[in-house]
C-alpha positions in Angstrom: -18.3 -24.9 -13.2 -16.7 -21.6 -12.3 -14.5 -20.1 -15.0 -11.2 -18.7 -13.4 -8.3 -16.8 -14.3 -5.2 -18.7 -14.4 -2.5 -17.9 -11.7 0.3 -17.7 -14.6 3.2 -16.5 -12.9 2.1 -14.4 -10.0 3.6 -17.3 -7.9 7.0 -17.3 -7.4 8.3 -20.8 -5.9 4.8 -21.4 -4.3 4.2 -18.5 -2.8 1.8 -16.0 -4.0 3.5 -12.4 -4.8 1.5 -8.9 -4.5 0.6 -9.2 -8.9 -1.8 -11.9 -7.6 -4.2 -9.6 -6.3 -6.0 -8.6 -9.3 -5.6 -12.5 -10.6 -7.9 -13.0 -6.8 -10.0 -10.3 -7.3 -10.8 -11.8 -10.9 -11.9 -14.5 -9.4 -13.7 -13.2 -6.3 -15.8 -11.6 -9.2 -16.5 -14.9 -11.3 -17.8 -16.2 -8.3 -19.7 -13.4 -7.0 -21.4 -13.4 -10.3 -22.4 -17.0 -10.8 -23.8 -16.7 -6.9 -25.9 -13.7 -7.4 -27.2 -15.6 -11.0 -28.2 -18.5 -8.8 -29.8 -16.9 -6.0 -32.0 -15.2 -8.7 -33.1 -18.2 -10.0 -34.2 -19.5 -6.2 -36.0 -17.0 -6.0 -37.4 -16.9 -8.9 -38.0 -20.7 -8.4 -39.6 -19.6 -4.7 -41.5 -17.0 -5.9 -43.3 -19.2 -8.4 -44.5 -21.9 -5.7 -45.8 -19.2 -3.5 -48.0 -17.7 -6.3 -48.8 -21.5 -7.3 -49.8 -22.0 -3.4 -51.9 -19.0 -2.9 -55.0 -20.1 -3.7 -56.2 -17.0 -5.0 -55.3 -14.7 -2.2 -54.1 -11.0 -3.8 -52.3 -10.6 -0.6 -49.6 -13.8 -1.2 -49.9 -13.1 -5.2 -49.2 -9.2 -4.5 -46.1 -11.1 -2.3 -44.4 -13.6 -4.5 -44.3 -10.9 -7.5 -42.5 -8.2 -5.7 -40.3 -11.7 -5.3 -39.7 -11.9 -8.8 -39.5 -8.0 -8.9 -36.9 -7.3 -6.7 -34.9 -10.8 -8.3 -34.9 -9.9 -11.4 -33.7 -6.6 -10.6 -31.1 -7.3 -8.5 -30.0 -9.5 -11.5 -30.6 -6.2 -13.6 -28.6 -4.2 -10.9 -25.7 -6.7 -11.4 -25.5 -7.0 -15.1 -25.8 -3.0 -15.2 -22.7 -2.8 -12.5 -20.3 -4.7 -15.3 -21.6 -2.5 -18.2 -20.9 0.8 -16.0 -17.3 -0.8 -15.5 -17.1 -1.7 -18.8 -17.5 2.0 -20.1 -15.8 3.4 -17.6 -12.6 0.9 -18.5 -13.4 2.1 -22.0 -12.8 5.7 -21.0 -9.9 5.4 -19.0 -8.4 2.8 -21.2 -8.5 -0.1 -18.1 -9.8 -3.6 -20.3 -10.1 -5.6 -17.4 -9.2 -6.0 -13.9 -6.6 -8.6 -14.8 -4.6 -6.5 -17.4 -3.7 -9.0 -20.2 -0.2 -10.5 -21.1 
């Protein structure tokens, strides 16, 4: 399940205000990270199947290994982007996208 940020007081009389933009962004980012993780796992499973059915063909084995490498590299890129944003946020004094109340 995706963890979403509470809408809180940004909705007035059932209508979203501009104060909702950071909350929407946080929810989109949470979904994107979850999606990246699911895609990474799916690619690794697919590469495992390709590896198992390669019948010892060095070219097919290399393709499967590259798939795993790219999937893990992409996930590391996503994780490192959050680390960099966290470091920049600490330097600039911004804790996170949605300010705490």
